[in-house]
N, C-alpha and C positions, 0 to 999 in steps of 0.2 A: 504494500500500500504506500506508505510514506517514502520508502526507499525508491520505489518506481517513480513516484511523483517528483522526488528530488533529482533523479537523473534527467527527467524531461525538462524540469525547470532550469537545470544547469545547461542543457543543450540549447534551450531557448535564449538564455542569457548570453551564451557565446555567439549565437546567431545575431542578436541585436548589437552586440559589441562589434562584430565584424562589419555589419552593414553601416554602423555609425562611423567607423574608421574609413570605410570606402567612400563615404559621402564627401570626404575632403579631397579625394584623389581622382574620382571618376566624373565624367560628364553626366549630366542629369539623366539622359536617355539610357546610358549604360547602367546607371544606378537602379533605375526603375526595372530594367530587364533582369538585373541581378537579383533584386528583391523578389520578383515574381518567380524566378527560377529556384532560388535558395529556399523560399518558403513553401514551394510546391503547390502554389495556388492553382495554376492552370491544370496540373496533373490531377489535383483533387477534384476540380470541376469536371474534368474529362471522365473520371471514373464514375461519376454520378450518371452520365449518359442520359440526360433529360433535356427537354427544350429550354428549361430555365437555366441549367448549368451551361449549355451552349451559348446562351445569351450573355452569361457572365464572362465566358472566355472571349467572346467578341468585344465585350466592354474593355477587358484588359488590353486586347490588341489595339483597340481604338485609342486607349489611354496612351500607349507607347507612341502611336502615330502623332497624337496631339503634342506630346512632349518633344518629339523630333521637330515638328513645325515651330513650336515655341523657341527651341534652341536656334533654329535658322533665323527666326525673326529677331531674336536678341542679337545675334551676330551681325545681321544686316543693319540694325539700329546703331550698334556700336561703331560700325564702319562709316555710316553716314554722319554721325555726330563727332567723328574724330577731327579736332581742330587742326588747321594747317600749321599754326605756331602755338606752342604750349607755354603758358606763363607758369613757372614753378610755384608762384604764390596764389594762383587761381585754382579753386577746386574744380575737378573734372568729373562730370557725371559718368558713372560706370554702369553699363548694361550687363548684368551677370545673370545667367540662366540658373535660377535657384528654385528648389522644390516649393518653398513657402510662397514665393512670388507667383509661380505657375498656378498653384492651387487657389491662390487669392483671385487670380485673373479669370479662372474658368469655373469658380464655384457658383452653383445655382441653388437657390433655396425654393423648394416647392412644398406646399402643404395641401394635398388634395382634399383632406377631410374638412378644412376650413375654407374651401374655394368659394369665392364670391363671383359668380358669373356676370354680375352687373358692372364690375370694375372693368375699365378699359385697358386691359393688358393682355399680352400673349401668355398662354399657359402651356408649359412643356410637360409632357408626361409619356409614360410607356403605354403601349396598347393594353397591357394588363390593368394598369391604373385607370384607364379610361372607361372601363366597363361600368355601365349604369349612368354615365354622364352624357350630355348632349350639348352641342355648340352650333351656332349659326354657320360658322365656317370652320372647316377642319383641313389641315395640311398634313400629308404623309410624305415626308422626304425619303430619299433613298429607295424609291420604288423600282428596284433593279435586281437582276440575278445576283446571287451570292450575298445580297443584303436582305432582301425580302422577296422570296425565301432566302434563308441563310445558306451558306455553302454546305454545311453539314446536313441540312434538311433536304437538299436536292436529291440525295441518293437513298433516302429512307422514307417510305410512303407514310408511315405513322407520323413522323415529324412534319412532313410536308402538309399532311392534312391538318395538323394542329396549327401550322402557320396560316393555312387557308382560312381556318375558323377565326384566327386573330385578325386577318385581313378583313373579314366580314364585320367583325366587331368595330374595327377602325372606320370602315365605310359608313356604318350605321350610326356613328356618333354625330354625323353632320345633318343638321336640319335643312339647310338651304344649299350650301356649296361645299364640294369636296375637291381639293386640289392634290394631285399626285405629281411628284417631281422626281426626276432622276438626273444624274450627272453625265457629262460627256466623258470625263476622266476622274479618277479617284486615286489618291496616293495612300497606300496601306503598307506599313512596315518599310517605308522609303521606296516602294515600287509603285509605278503608275500603271493603273489598269483602265481599260475602256469597256465598262460593263454594258450589258444589254438590258433593255427594259424587262421588268418582272413578268414571268409567265402568267401571273394572276391578271395582268392587263387584258390578256386574250379572253378571259372569262367574263369581262364586263360587257353587257349588251351595248352595241354602238348607239342605240337610241338614247342611252343614258349619258352620253358623253358629248362634250363640245370640243372638237379638235380642229381649230382653224388652221388653214395652211399658211404658215409664215415662213418666208425665205430666211435662210441663215444670215445672221448679222454678226458684227464684232463689237466688243467693248474694249476700250483702250486702258481702263483702269479697273483693278479689282481690289477689294478690301483685303488687308493683310491681318495677321494674328493680333498685332498690337493696336489695331484701330486705324492705322495709317493706310496709305495706298501705294501700290507698286505698279509700274508700267508693265502691261502684258497684253498681248493680242490673243484673245480667247474666243472661239466660236460660241455663240449663244443661240440655242435652238428652242423652238416651241416643243412641248412634250409630244404633240401630234406627229412630229417628224420621225419619231421612233428610230433613234440612232443606233447604228451598230458601231463596232470599234473603228476608230479613224474618222468618224464624223459623217459617214455616208448613209443616207436614208435607206430603209429596208421596208418592204411591204409587211403588214401585220401578219398575214398568213404565212410568211416565209420563216418566222421564228419557230425553231424547234423541229422543222421538217427534216425528213431523212434526205441525205445527200449521198451521191455515188462518186467514188474515185476512179482513176484511169483503169484500175484492175476490175472494175465492175462491182466492187463491194459497196454495200450501202451502210451508212453510219448515221447515228443520231445522238443527241446529248444524253449522257448517262452510260453510253456503251463503254465497256472495258476493252482496251486494245493493247497491243504490244508493238514496239518499234525496235528495229534492229540495233540502234545506238542507245536509245534512252530507256528501253525496257518497258515495263507495264505502266499504264496510266488510265485516266478516265477522261472521256470527252466532255467538256463543259459547254462548248458552243460551236455551232456551225453557221456561218453567215455567207451571204452572197449567192450568186447564181452561176451555173456553168463553169467556165474556166477560171472565173474570178472567185469561186467559192473558197472560203478559208475555214480552217478547223483549229480549235484551241483545245489543248490537252494538258491536264495536270498530271505529270508523271510522279510516281511514288518516290523516286530518288532524285529527280532533277527539277521538280517544280513545273511551272507553266511554260509551255512552248506553243508557238503558232506556226502553221504550215499552210501552203497552198494545197487544197484537197486533191487537185488534179496531179500533183507531183509526189506527195508523200506516200510511202508504202507502209501500210499497217495491216495487222491481222487482229481479228476479234478474238477475245479470250472466252 
């Protein structure tokens, strides 16, 4: 009893001491990743194997991505504010990426139980928290593959059905208007992806949607993490354009269809395949038509790769 508890307490104390010492020598993103690894948080959630635990894993990963963006922004601000000539007697403002400062910047305080819907402010909440509530306008961002539904749910029917029910919950929170948005590109763990619109979009009756045809346009400035702006040319599209990777529009009925390679083999999202160089993997997307069709595969050992479907040689497992 007590002896066993003492051993665990000693192990915990050593871990906290280690992480405290690393705080002084590691970059913030490295520290966060080390904390998650050393405490076993992600492995613990993964062992639970539930929709809720998967959501927590995704939150951890998004937290790391947010920290990386914050570090980049602090470095950019420090570079911009560097004076050409430094007066040794004048104090210089230092932009340092610290954990306390990051948490202060991104902290959000929500209290669903005491929600006053008559107040004029935006309310942020999870789909689970939204059950039983209604609003005149509802926004569901991240309405794209591998976000909603999540990557882990795509290949398991039970999880996929649970997320479909959550999607219905989100839709029915809106009294008047429901807005669904997705991004042209998204950076996760420092890697840029070009996600496709959620498969749930295909299940919405067209009579319920307003999809104006808007030509692509550009914006010259985009908000940055610290509230400033940085110059950047980025395509801005209406949701009705239904982008695939690279910003090219695709027909709604083209999403998820089976496609055939030069060897006459047909493939679709979710198929397990094997490649001569990269080994086994899972198809996550097939886009385009004819010779322009592209296939995206997440390999077990090499991560995500993209190929021209007409050129790649694959075998189904």
